[in-house]
PDB file of N, CA, C and O in Angstrom, chain B, residues numbered from 101:
ATOM      1  N   MET B 101     -27.304 -11.751 -62.240  1.00  0.00           N
ATOM      2  CA  MET B 101     -27.028 -12.454 -61.260  1.00  0.00           C
ATOM      3  C   MET B 101     -26.393 -13.139 -62.471  1.00  0.00           C
ATOM      4  O   MET B 101     -27.078 -13.355 -63.471  1.00  0.00           O
ATOM      5  N   LEU B 102     -24.794 -13.571 -62.396  1.00  0.00           N
ATOM      6  CA  LEU B 102     -23.353 -13.679 -62.519  1.00  0.00           C
ATOM      7  C   LEU B 102     -23.612 -15.068 -63.054  1.00  0.00           C
ATOM      8  O   LEU B 102     -24.479 -15.592 -62.354  1.00  0.00           O
ATOM      9  N   LYS B 103     -23.144 -15.985 -64.156  1.00  0.00           N
ATOM     10  CA  LYS B 103     -23.355 -16.786 -64.568  1.00  0.00           C
ATOM     11  C   LYS B 103     -22.159 -18.242 -63.523  1.00  0.00           C
ATOM     12  O   LYS B 103     -21.221 -17.665 -62.973  1.00  0.00           O
ATOM     13  N   PRO B 104     -22.150 -19.374 -63.340  1.00  0.00           N
ATOM     14  CA  PRO B 104     -21.390 -19.904 -62.331  1.00  0.00           C
ATOM     15  C   PRO B 104     -19.760 -20.519 -63.257  1.00  0.00           C
ATOM     16  O   PRO B 104     -18.661 -20.953 -62.912  1.00  0.00           O
ATOM     17  N   SER B 105     -20.716 -20.112 -64.998  1.00  0.00           N
ATOM     18  CA  SER B 105     -19.315 -20.537 -65.763  1.00  0.00           C
ATOM     19  C   SER B 105     -18.175 -19.753 -66.247  1.00  0.00           C
ATOM     20  O   SER B 105     -17.185 -19.967 -66.946  1.00  0.00           O
ATOM     21  N   GLN B 106     -19.082 -17.999 -65.122  1.00  0.00           N
ATOM     22  CA  GLN B 106     -18.462 -16.891 -65.871  1.00  0.00           C
ATOM     23  C   GLN B 106     -17.163 -16.802 -65.376  1.00  0.00           C
ATOM     24  O   GLN B 106     -16.209 -17.050 -66.114  1.00  0.00           O
ATOM     25  N   SER B 107     -17.014 -16.472 -64.193  1.00  0.00           N
ATOM     26  CA  SER B 107     -16.354 -16.791 -62.506  1.00  0.00           C
ATOM     27  C   SER B 107     -15.635 -17.995 -61.739  1.00  0.00           C
ATOM     28  O   SER B 107     -14.591 -17.753 -61.133  1.00  0.00           O
ATOM     29  N   PRO B 108     -16.128 -19.190 -61.750  1.00  0.00           N
ATOM     30  CA  PRO B 108     -16.305 -20.118 -60.790  1.00  0.00           C
ATOM     31  C   PRO B 108     -14.984 -20.046 -59.320  1.00  0.00           C
ATOM     32  O   PRO B 108     -14.936 -20.243 -58.105  1.00  0.00           O
ATOM     33  N   ASN B 109     -14.048 -19.609 -60.517  1.00  0.00           N
ATOM     34  CA  ASN B 109     -12.756 -19.606 -59.679  1.00  0.00           C
ATOM     35  C   ASN B 109     -13.054 -18.289 -58.022  1.00  0.00           C
ATOM     36  O   ASN B 109     -12.766 -18.332 -56.826  1.00  0.00           O
ATOM     37  N   ILE B 110     -13.865 -17.152 -59.074  1.00  0.00           N
ATOM     38  CA  ILE B 110     -13.957 -16.258 -57.694  1.00  0.00           C
ATOM     39  C   ILE B 110     -15.488 -16.733 -56.597  1.00  0.00           C
ATOM     40  O   ILE B 110     -15.726 -16.303 -55.469  1.00  0.00           O
ATOM     41  N   ALA B 111     -16.438 -17.878 -57.533  1.00  0.00           N
ATOM     42  CA  ALA B 111     -17.537 -18.279 -56.187  1.00  0.00           C
ATOM     43  C   ALA B 111     -16.817 -19.062 -55.551  1.00  0.00           C
ATOM     44  O   ALA B 111     -17.078 -18.949 -54.354  1.00  0.00           O
ATOM     45  N   LYS B 112     -15.956 -19.884 -55.761  1.00  0.00           N
ATOM     46  CA  LYS B 112     -15.324 -21.377 -55.175  1.00  0.00           C
ATOM     47  C   LYS B 112     -14.160 -20.282 -54.373  1.00  0.00           C
ATOM     48  O   LYS B 112     -13.474 -21.113 -53.779  1.00  0.00           O
ATOM     49  N   PHE B 113     -13.489 -18.753 -53.986  1.00  0.00           N
ATOM     50  CA  PHE B 113     -13.525 -18.797 -53.060  1.00  0.00           C
ATOM     51  C   PHE B 113     -14.295 -17.749 -51.777  1.00  0.00           C
ATOM     52  O   PHE B 113     -14.151 -17.350 -50.621  1.00  0.00           O
ATOM     53  N   LYS B 114     -15.180 -17.678 -52.966  1.00  0.00           N
ATOM     54  CA  LYS B 114     -16.060 -16.611 -52.140  1.00  0.00           C
ATOM     55  C   LYS B 114     -16.820 -18.080 -50.877  1.00  0.00           C
ATOM     56  O   LYS B 114     -16.888 -17.992 -49.651  1.00  0.00           O
ATOM     57  N   LEU B 115     -17.100 -18.820 -51.421  1.00  0.00           N
ATOM     58  CA  LEU B 115     -17.682 -20.277 -50.754  1.00  0.00           C
ATOM     59  C   LEU B 115     -17.103 -20.271 -49.902  1.00  0.00           C
ATOM     60  O   LEU B 115     -17.431 -19.653 -48.889  1.00  0.00           O
ATOM     61  N   ASP B 116     -15.654 -21.205 -50.054  1.00  0.00           N
ATOM     62  CA  ASP B 116     -14.390 -21.771 -49.089  1.00  0.00           C
ATOM     63  C   ASP B 116     -13.184 -19.984 -48.948  1.00  0.00           C
ATOM     64  O   ASP B 116     -12.076 -19.792 -49.449  1.00  0.00           O
ATOM     65  N   PRO B 117     -13.908 -19.178 -48.215  1.00  0.00           N
ATOM     66  CA  PRO B 117     -12.241 -18.326 -47.983  1.00  0.00           C
ATOM     67  C   PRO B 117     -11.174 -18.797 -47.526  1.00  0.00           C
ATOM     68  O   PRO B 117     -10.047 -18.576 -47.968  1.00  0.00           O
ATOM     69  N   MET B 118     -11.696 -20.015 -45.886  1.00  0.00           N
ATOM     70  CA  MET B 118     -10.570 -20.748 -46.179  1.00  0.00           C
ATOM     71  C   MET B 118      -9.893 -22.097 -47.019  1.00  0.00           C
ATOM     72  O   MET B 118      -9.703 -23.265 -46.680  1.00  0.00           O
ATOM     73  N   MET B 119      -9.726 -21.611 -47.822  1.00  0.00           N
ATOM     74  CA  MET B 119      -9.423 -22.668 -48.804  1.00  0.00           C
ATOM     75  C   MET B 119      -8.390 -21.527 -49.465  1.00  0.00           C
ATOM     76  O   MET B 119      -7.231 -21.760 -49.809  1.00  0.00           O
ATOM     77  N   ALA B 120      -9.059 -20.279 -49.560  1.00  0.00           N
ATOM     78  CA  ALA B 120      -7.887 -18.777 -50.196  1.00  0.00           C
ATOM     79  C   ALA B 120      -6.529 -18.911 -49.640  1.00  0.00           C
ATOM     80  O   ALA B 120      -5.549 -18.813 -50.379  1.00  0.00           O
ATOM     81  N   LEU B 121      -6.367 -19.238 -47.755  1.00  0.00           N
ATOM     82  CA  LEU B 121      -4.948 -19.313 -47.381  1.00  0.00           C
ATOM     83  C   LEU B 121      -4.552 -19.826 -47.321  1.00  0.00           C
ATOM     84  O   LEU B 121      -3.508 -19.335 -46.891  1.00  0.00           O
ATOM     85  N   PRO B 122      -4.378 -21.147 -47.458  1.00  0.00           N
ATOM     86  CA  PRO B 122      -3.475 -22.133 -47.678  1.00  0.00           C
ATOM     87  C   PRO B 122      -3.009 -21.419 -49.187  1.00  0.00           C
ATOM     88  O   PRO B 122      -1.846 -21.016 -49.179  1.00  0.00           O
ATOM     89  N   LEU B 123      -3.406 -21.311 -49.861  1.00  0.00           N
ATOM     90  CA  LEU B 123      -2.996 -20.638 -51.152  1.00  0.00           C
ATOM     91  C   LEU B 123      -1.698 -19.994 -50.975  1.00  0.00           C
ATOM     92  O   LEU B 123      -0.506 -20.303 -50.974  1.00  0.00           O
ATOM     93  N   LEU B 124      -2.988 -18.198 -50.715  1.00  0.00           N
ATOM     94  CA  LEU B 124      -1.916 -17.182 -50.263  1.00  0.00           C
ATOM     95  C   LEU B 124      -0.354 -17.557 -49.907  1.00  0.00           C
ATOM     96  O   LEU B 124       0.658 -17.468 -50.603  1.00  0.00           O
ATOM     97  N   LEU B 125      -0.531 -17.976 -48.659  1.00  0.00           N
ATOM     98  CA  LEU B 125       0.601 -18.527 -47.769  1.00  0.00           C
ATOM     99  C   LEU B 125       2.176 -19.218 -48.200  1.00  0.00           C
ATOM    100  O   LEU B 125       3.347 -19.132 -47.829  1.00  0.00           O
ATOM    101  N   THR B 126       1.259 -20.030 -49.352  1.00  0.00           N
ATOM    102  CA  THR B 126       1.917 -20.731 -50.321  1.00  0.00           C
ATOM    103  C   THR B 126       2.818 -20.321 -51.061  1.00  0.00           C
ATOM    104  O   THR B 126       4.002 -20.653 -51.114  1.00  0.00           O
ATOM    105  N   LEU B 127       1.930 -19.183 -51.958  1.00  0.00           N
ATOM    106  CA  LEU B 127       2.278 -18.319 -52.718  1.00  0.00           C
ATOM    107  C   LEU B 127       3.778 -17.161 -52.142  1.00  0.00           C
ATOM    108  O   LEU B 127       4.850 -16.818 -52.642  1.00  0.00           O
ATOM    109  N   GLY B 128       2.841 -16.818 -50.495  1.00  0.00           N
ATOM    110  CA  GLY B 128       4.185 -16.215 -50.350  1.00  0.00           C
ATOM    111  C   GLY B 128       5.188 -16.372 -50.143  1.00  0.00           C
ATOM    112  O   GLY B 128       6.018 -15.491 -50.367  1.00  0.00           O
ATOM    113  N   VAL B 129       5.607 -17.899 -49.489  1.00  0.00           N
ATOM    114  CA  VAL B 129       6.199 -18.440 -49.443  1.00  0.00           C
ATOM    115  C   VAL B 129       7.620 -18.719 -50.752  1.00  0.00           C
ATOM    116  O   VAL B 129       8.817 -18.556 -50.987  1.00  0.00           O
ATOM    117  N   VAL B 130       6.241 -19.281 -51.298  1.00  0.00           N
ATOM    118  CA  VAL B 130       7.332 -19.825 -52.853  1.00  0.00           C
ATOM    119  C   VAL B 130       8.228 -18.266 -53.698  1.00  0.00           C
ATOM    120  O   VAL B 130       9.325 -18.390 -54.242  1.00  0.00           O
ATOM    121  N   PHE B 131       7.501 -16.981 -53.630  1.00  0.00           N
ATOM    122  CA  PHE B 131       8.262 -15.748 -53.785  1.00  0.00           C
ATOM    123  C   PHE B 131       8.787 -15.639 -52.978  1.00  0.00           C
ATOM    124  O   PHE B 131       9.938 -15.952 -53.285  1.00  0.00           O
ATOM    125  N   SER B 132       8.735 -15.303 -51.751  1.00  0.00           N
ATOM    126  CA  SER B 132      10.411 -14.890 -50.827  1.00  0.00           C
ATOM    127  C   SER B 132      10.898 -16.515 -50.368  1.00  0.00           C
ATOM    128  O   SER B 132      10.938 -16.911 -49.203  1.00  0.00           O
ATOM    129  N   SER B 133      11.190 -17.188 -51.378  1.00  0.00           N
ATOM    130  CA  SER B 133      12.194 -18.029 -51.510  1.00  0.00           C
ATOM    131  C   SER B 133      12.966 -17.745 -52.933  1.00  0.00           C
ATOM    132  O   SER B 133      13.953 -18.401 -53.265  1.00  0.00           O
ATOM    133  N   LEU B 134      12.653 -17.160 -53.382  1.00  0.00           N
ATOM    134  CA  LEU B 134      12.818 -17.116 -55.191  1.00  0.00           C
ATOM    135  C   LEU B 134      14.243 -15.594 -54.941  1.00  0.00           C
ATOM    136  O   LEU B 134      14.788 -15.090 -55.924  1.00  0.00           O
TER     137      LEU B 134
END
């Protein structure tokens, strides 16, 4: 069992995959505008 304090971000993405989609889209737009 992994401790929640070791990888909180990974746990968040696994629990909320829908939250990662907007972040990836935003990063894509930012990098494409550079």
